[in-house]
C-alpha positions as CSV (number, residue, x, y, z in Angstrom):
1,X,11.9,6.8,36.0
2,X,13.1,7.9,32.6
3,X,11.1,10.9,31.4
4,X,9.9,11.0,27.7
5,X,8.2,13.7,25.7
6,X,6.8,12.2,22.5
7,X,5.9,14.6,19.7
8,X,4.0,14.2,16.5
9,X,2.4,17.0,14.4
10,X,0.3,14.8,12.1
11,X,-3.4,14.3,11.8
12,X,-5.8,12.7,14.4
13,X,-5.8,9.3,12.7
14,X,-2.0,9.0,13.0
15,X,-2.1,10.2,16.6
16,X,-4.7,7.5,17.4
17,X,-2.2,4.8,16.5
18,X,0.4,6.5,18.6
19,X,-1.7,5.7,21.7
20,X,-0.7,2.1,21.1
21,X,3.0,2.9,21.5
22,X,2.4,4.7,24.8
23,X,0.3,1.8,26.1
24,X,2.7,-0.8,24.9
25,X,5.7,0.9,26.5
26,X,4.1,1.0,30.0
27,X,2.7,-2.5,29.6
28,X,6.1,-3.9,28.7
29,X,8.2,-1.8,31.1
30,X,5.9,-0.9,34.0
31,X,7.3,1.8,36.4
32,X,10.3,2.5,34.2
33,X,9.1,5.4,32.2
34,X,7.1,8.6,32.6
35,X,5.5,9.9,29.4
36,X,4.0,13.1,28.1
37,X,3.0,14.0,24.5
38,X,2.9,17.0,22.2
39,X,0.3,16.4,19.5
40,X,-2.3,18.6,17.7
41,X,-5.3,16.9,19.4
42,X,-5.0,16.8,23.2
43,X,-8.5,15.3,23.5
44,X,-7.1,12.0,22.3
45,X,-5.0,11.8,25.5
46,X,-7.7,12.9,27.9
47,X,-7.9,10.5,30.9
48,X,-5.0,8.4,29.6
49,X,-3.5,6.8,32.7
50,X,0.0,6.8,31.1
51,X,0.3,10.5,30.5
52,X,2.1,12.7,33.1
53,X,2.7,16.4,32.7
54,X,6.4,17.0,31.9
55,X,7.8,20.5,31.3
56,X,9.6,21.2,28.0
57,X,12.3,22.8,30.2
58,X,12.9,19.6,32.2
59,X,16.6,18.8,31.7
60,X,15.9,15.1,32.4
61,X,13.3,14.7,29.7
62,X,14.2,12.9,26.5
63,X,12.3,14.4,23.5
64,X,11.5,12.0,20.7
65,X,9.9,13.0,17.4
66,X,7.6,10.1,16.7
67,X,7.7,8.7,13.1
68,X,6.7,5.6,11.2
69,X,9.3,4.9,8.5
70,X,8.0,1.3,8.3
71,X,5.4,2.6,5.8
72,X,8.1,2.7,3.2
73,X,8.2,-1.1,3.1
74,X,4.5,-1.8,3.6
75,X,4.2,-3.1,0.1
76,X,6.9,-5.7,0.6
77,X,6.3,-6.9,4.2
78,X,3.1,-7.3,6.4
79,X,3.5,-4.0,8.3
80,X,0.5,-3.0,10.3
81,X,0.0,0.8,11.0
82,X,-1.1,0.2,14.5
83,X,2.3,-1.2,15.5
84,X,4.5,1.3,13.6
85,X,5.0,4.0,16.2
86,X,5.5,1.3,18.8
87,X,8.4,-0.3,16.9
88,X,9.9,3.1,16.2
89,X,9.8,4.0,19.9
90,X,11.5,0.8,20.8
91,X,14.3,1.5,18.3
92,X,14.8,5.0,19.6
93,X,15.0,3.7,23.2
94,X,17.2,0.7,22.3
95,X,14.7,-1.6,24.0
96,X,12.6,-4.5,22.6
97,X,9.1,-3.1,22.1
98,X,6.1,-4.6,20.3
99,X,2.4,-3.6,20.1
100,X,0.5,-4.8,23.1
101,X,-2.9,-3.9,21.7
102,X,-4.6,-4.5,18.3
103,X,-6.5,-1.2,18.4
104,X,-6.0,2.4,19.6
105,X,-6.7,3.3,23.2
106,X,-9.2,6.0,24.2
107,X,-10.4,6.7,27.7
108,X,-13.9,8.1,28.3
109,X,-14.9,8.8,31.9
110,X,-18.0,7.2,33.4
111,X,-19.7,10.6,33.2
112,X,-18.9,10.9,29.5
113,X,-20.3,7.5,28.8
114,X,-23.6,8.3,30.6
115,X,-24.2,11.7,28.9
116,X,-27.0,12.0,26.4
117,X,-25.8,11.7,22.8
118,X,-26.0,14.6,20.4
119,X,-28.8,12.8,18.6
120,X,-30.9,12.4,21.7
121,X,-30.3,16.1,22.7
122,X,-31.0,17.7,19.3
123,X,-32.9,15.3,17.1
124,X,-34.8,12.5,18.9
125,X,-36.1,14.3,22.0
126,X,-34.1,12.1,24.3
127,X,-35.1,8.8,22.6
128,X,-32.3,6.3,22.0
129,X,-31.9,5.1,18.5
130,X,-29.5,2.8,16.6
131,X,-27.2,5.0,14.4
132,X,-24.2,4.7,12.3
133,X,-21.5,7.4,11.6
134,X,-20.5,8.1,8.0
135,X,-17.6,10.1,6.5
136,X,-18.5,10.8,2.8
137,X,-15.6,13.2,2.1
138,X,-11.9,13.6,2.4
139,X,-9.1,16.1,3.1
140,X,-8.1,18.1,0.0
141,X,-4.6,16.8,0.2
142,X,-5.6,13.1,-0.3
143,X,-8.6,13.2,-2.6
144,X,-7.8,9.7,-3.9
145,X,-9.5,8.3,-0.8
146,X,-12.9,9.6,-2.1
147,X,-15.6,7.1,-2.8
148,X,-18.3,8.4,-5.1
149,X,-20.7,10.7,-3.2
150,X,-23.6,9.1,-5.2
151,X,-22.6,5.7,-3.8
152,X,-22.7,6.9,-0.3
153,X,-26.2,8.3,-0.9
154,X,-27.3,5.0,-2.4
155,X,-26.0,3.1,0.7
156,X,-28.1,5.5,2.9
157,X,-31.2,4.9,0.8
158,X,-30.7,1.1,0.8
159,X,-30.4,1.0,4.6
160,X,-33.3,3.3,5.5
161,X,-35.1,1.7,8.4
162,X,-32.1,-0.4,9.4
163,X,-29.9,2.3,10.9
164,X,-30.1,6.1,11.2
165,X,-27.0,7.6,9.6
166,X,-25.1,10.6,11.0
167,X,-22.7,12.5,8.7
168,X,-19.6,13.9,10.3
169,X,-16.6,15.8,9.0
170,X,-14.7,19.1,9.4
171,X,-16.2,22.1,7.6
172,X,-13.3,24.1,6.4
173,X,-11.2,24.9,3.3
174,X,-9.0,21.8,3.9
175,X,-11.8,19.3,3.7
176,X,-14.4,18.5,1.1
177,X,-17.7,17.1,2.4
178,X,-20.9,17.0,0.2
179,X,-24.0,17.1,2.3
180,X,-25.9,13.8,2.1
181,X,-29.7,13.5,2.1
182,X,-31.9,11.4,4.5
183,X,-29.3,11.5,7.2
184,X,-28.5,13.7,10.1
185,X,-25.8,16.2,9.4
186,X,-23.2,17.1,12.1
187,X,-20.8,18.5,9.6
188,X,-18.6,21.0,11.4
189,X,-20.6,20.5,14.6
190,X,-18.4,18.2,16.7
191,X,-15.4,18.8,18.8
192,X,-13.0,15.9,19.0
193,X,-14.4,14.8,22.4
194,X,-18.0,15.1,21.2
195,X,-17.0,12.9,18.2
196,X,-15.4,10.4,20.6
197,X,-18.7,10.1,22.6
198,X,-20.7,9.9,19.4
199,X,-18.7,7.0,18.1
200,X,-18.8,5.3,21.5
201,X,-22.6,5.2,21.3
202,X,-22.8,4.3,17.6
203,X,-23.4,0.9,16.0
204,X,-21.2,1.1,12.9
205,X,-19.1,3.4,10.8
206,X,-18.3,3.7,7.1
207,X,-15.8,5.7,5.1
208,X,-12.2,5.6,3.8
209,X,-9.0,5.4,5.8
210,X,-9.6,8.3,8.2
211,X,-9.9,9.4,11.8
212,X,-13.3,7.7,12.1
213,X,-11.8,4.3,11.3
214,X,-9.4,4.5,14.2
215,X,-12.2,5.8,16.6
216,X,-14.4,2.8,15.7
217,X,-11.5,0.5,16.3
218,X,-10.8,2.1,19.7
219,X,-14.4,1.5,20.8
220,X,-14.7,-1.9,19.0
221,X,-17.3,-0.8,16.6
222,X,-17.6,-2.4,13.1
223,X,-16.3,-0.2,10.3
224,X,-16.7,-0.6,6.5
225,X,-13.4,0.5,5.1
226,X,-13.6,1.7,1.5
227,X,-9.9,1.0,0.6
228,X,-9.7,0.8,-3.2
229,X,-6.1,0.2,-4.3
230,X,-4.2,2.9,-2.6
231,X,-2.9,1.1,0.5
232,X,-1.7,-2.5,1.1
233,X,-4.5,-4.6,2.6
234,X,-2.2,-5.6,5.5
235,X,-1.2,-2.0,6.4
236,X,-4.5,-1.1,8.2
237,X,-6.5,-4.0,9.6
238,X,-8.6,-3.9,12.8
239,X,-10.6,-6.9,14.3
240,X,-14.1,-5.6,13.4
241,X,-13.2,-3.9,10.1
242,X,-14.7,-4.9,6.7
243,X,-12.0,-4.0,4.1
244,X,-13.2,-3.5,0.6
245,X,-10.2,-3.3,-1.6
246,X,-9.3,-3.7,-5.3
247,X,-5.7,-4.7,-5.1
248,X,-4.9,-6.9,-8.1
249,X,-7.9,-5.7,-10.1
250,X,-6.2,-3.0,-12.1
251,X,-2.8,-2.6,-13.7
252,X,-1.9,0.3,-11.5
253,X,-2.4,-1.8,-8.3
254,X,-1.9,-5.3,-9.8
255,X,1.0,-6.2,-7.5
256,X,1.3,-3.4,-5.0
257,X,-0.8,-0.5,-3.6
258,X,-0.2,2.7,-5.5
259,X,0.1,5.1,-2.6
260,X,-1.0,8.0,-4.9
261,X,-2.4,11.2,-3.3
262,X,-4.9,12.9,-5.7
263,X,-7.3,11.9,-8.4
264,X,-6.8,15.1,-10.5
265,X,-4.6,18.1,-9.8
266,X,-5.9,21.0,-7.7
267,X,-5.0,24.6,-8.1
268,X,-3.0,24.9,-4.9
269,X,0.6,24.3,-6.1
270,X,0.8,21.4,-3.6
271,X,3.5,18.8,-4.5
272,X,0.8,16.1,-4.2
273,X,-0.4,17.3,-7.6
274,X,2.5,15.3,-8.9
275,X,1.1,12.1,-7.4
276,X,-2.0,11.5,-9.4
277,X,-4.3,8.5,-10.1
278,X,-3.7,6.7,-13.4
279,X,-7.3,6.0,-14.0
280,X,-9.5,8.9,-12.8
281,X,-13.3,8.6,-13.2
282,X,-14.9,11.9,-14.1
283,X,-18.5,13.0,-14.6
284,X,-19.5,12.4,-11.0
285,X,-20.1,15.0,-8.3
286,X,-16.4,14.6,-7.3
287,X,-13.7,12.9,-9.4
288,X,-12.7,9.5,-8.0
289,X,-10.2,6.8,-8.7
290,X,-11.4,3.9,-10.7
291,X,-10.4,1.5,-7.9
292,X,-12.8,3.3,-5.6
293,X,-15.6,3.4,-8.2
294,X,-15.3,-0.4,-8.6
295,X,-16.6,-0.9,-5.0
296,X,-20.4,-1.2,-5.4
297,X,-22.9,0.4,-3.0
298,X,-24.9,-2.8,-3.0
299,X,-22.0,-4.7,-1.5
300,X,-21.6,-2.1,1.2
301,X,-25.3,-2.1,2.0
302,X,-25.3,-5.9,2.4
303,X,-22.3,-5.8,4.8
304,X,-24.1,-3.2,6.9
305,X,-27.3,-5.2,7.0
306,X,-25.5,-8.4,7.8
307,X,-23.4,-6.8,10.5
308,X,-26.4,-5.2,12.2
309,X,-28.5,-8.3,12.0
310,X,-31.0,-7.0,9.4
311,X,-32.5,-8.9,6.5
312,X,-30.4,-8.5,3.4
């Protein structure tokens, strides 16, 4: 078997779509390849049946720096993010290779699936309850993904009694998460594997394009994707996703997604300060792009209620 070491230094959401490439390779060419990975989040690969430990010093191992250059033509052709790494890997190997899954692949053990959730352990005295997972912030490098914090709060208030909301997100200088009211906060409280188990037991997720989106897709959970006008509608699309976009509604995203990075510049000398929203909305808790502010919380609340079978 040919030995491959696949590397990618990017964020967890990107790594989630890379699982499709590994799965598709072994489904297409069973028994021909042995694969290992080098990524920042090892928990994503835990229990993956296609991963075999290969030493970096193994002279037989082919090392591939995984990329997705297809993103550069996503405004012109119907490229889907979930298949990008797969097509890139096929090109590097010189073999036909196409995505064999429409969602990322995560593998929880039977023990993990049976363990008590964080909600049961710390908040409900062991009682099971229907809950949803919400990401109401963004990384500081891509603030244009932010939906108004006030809108997130209104969605929570409109769906009280329908679902218990749990807020997640990293608590560090690279992320900005405003604590929401009337929901359980697990901000900064979850490891990657704890988050995987949490999403596995959840009923729905809500947020921008982020790690949670790909986790919900992996476990076939509905996700309300607050997209705005930054990314092409065809670029990220999972079977149980509800995409709320504004492509075509503003001059800046009339014909194409804008792919901008930030709403307003930050004082960090990051090159992304040169990729700014053309129509920022100020005066809110956090500046947001107009395309995001155009998505109304009532619309989101209705989708949640309809999806969960509650009266709208």
